[in-house]
N, C-alpha and C positions, 0 to 999 in steps of 0.2 A: 523392214521386211524387203527382199530384194524386191526388184520390178517382175523377174521371172517367177517367182512364189507367187506374189498376189496375180500374177497374170494366168499362172496354172488355177489359182483356187477359184477366181472368177470363171474359169472357163467351166470349172468340175460343177459351180453352182450353175452355170447357166445350162449346159448339155444335161446333167443328173438332177442335180437339185428344183431346183425351179420348175420343170414339169410336173416331177412328183406333187411339192409341197408348196408353189408359188400362190397358190389361193388359199393356204391354211394360215389359221394364230398358229403361234409355236404353242400354247396348251394344249394346242388337237393333234399335235406330232407325237406319237408314242414311239418307245422303242421297239415294240414291235414292227411300225411301220421304216424305222432304218433300217431293222436286222433285213426285212422284206428288200427293202432296195438293197443292201449291201449283197447279198443272197444273188439277186438276178444280176448283179453286176457282176460277181465273181462268177457265175454261171456263163455269161458271156467270155468269159478269161481276160478279165482284166481286175486282177484282186487289188492291185495296185491302186486303181481309181476308187474301187470300194474303200481303202482303207484313207485315202483322203476325202471321201463324201465326208466319213464319218468326223474326219479332223474340222472340215468346214462347219457343221452342225454343232460339233463341240463348241468350236470358236463363237459361233455365232449367238449359242442357249447362255454360254459365259457372259456373254456381252450383254447382254439383255438381263440376265439375274444380277450381274454389277449393277446395273440401274436401276433395280429394284423389281423386277417384275419377280413375281410368286411361282413361278414354275420349277419343274423337275427338269433338269439336262438329262433327254434320251440316250446321248450319246455314253452318258456314265456307265449303262447297262448292256452297251456293245462294244467290247474292248476288242482293240486291234486283230491282239493273237487270236480272235475267235475270228476273225473275218478271213484271216490269210497269215499264212505263215512262210516266212523269207528264208529258203536255205542261204547262209551265207559260203561263198565261195574262196574254197581254200584251195588255190591253184597257182604254183610256181612254173614261170616260163623254163623251158628246157635248156641246158648246154646250146643245142642247137637253136632256139628260139632268141637266146641271148645274142648269140653269134648275128643271126640277120638281122636285128636288132640294131647292133651297132655297125654291121655293115651297111645300112639304109641310112643310119645316121650320119655316117662320114660320107657317103656319096649325098646326100641332102646338102650338108654344109660344103662340099666342094664347088657342088652345083651352083649354091647361093653369092659365093664368096668369091 
């Protein structure tokens, strides 16, 4: 895992999950609890963070289950597509924008060299 990914997941845990679930046993955390948390995060305008919260929960529970814990993973019932839908950005540069890019690129390298 890249350092940046680890740091981002740690920040999501500290900011979003620890205050909500930090004092609970894994068996006490339900998919309804996770759904409520992700909905709250989406409502404040951070859908990508809500998806990250679900992913961190998914990984923590997978790790525990792989080590013998007899619990259900609440993230299995909270699909990412039910948290947020992200529209792909299909946009190409216009000919004018391409020209500006080449002008900038040429001016930059002329200045640097």
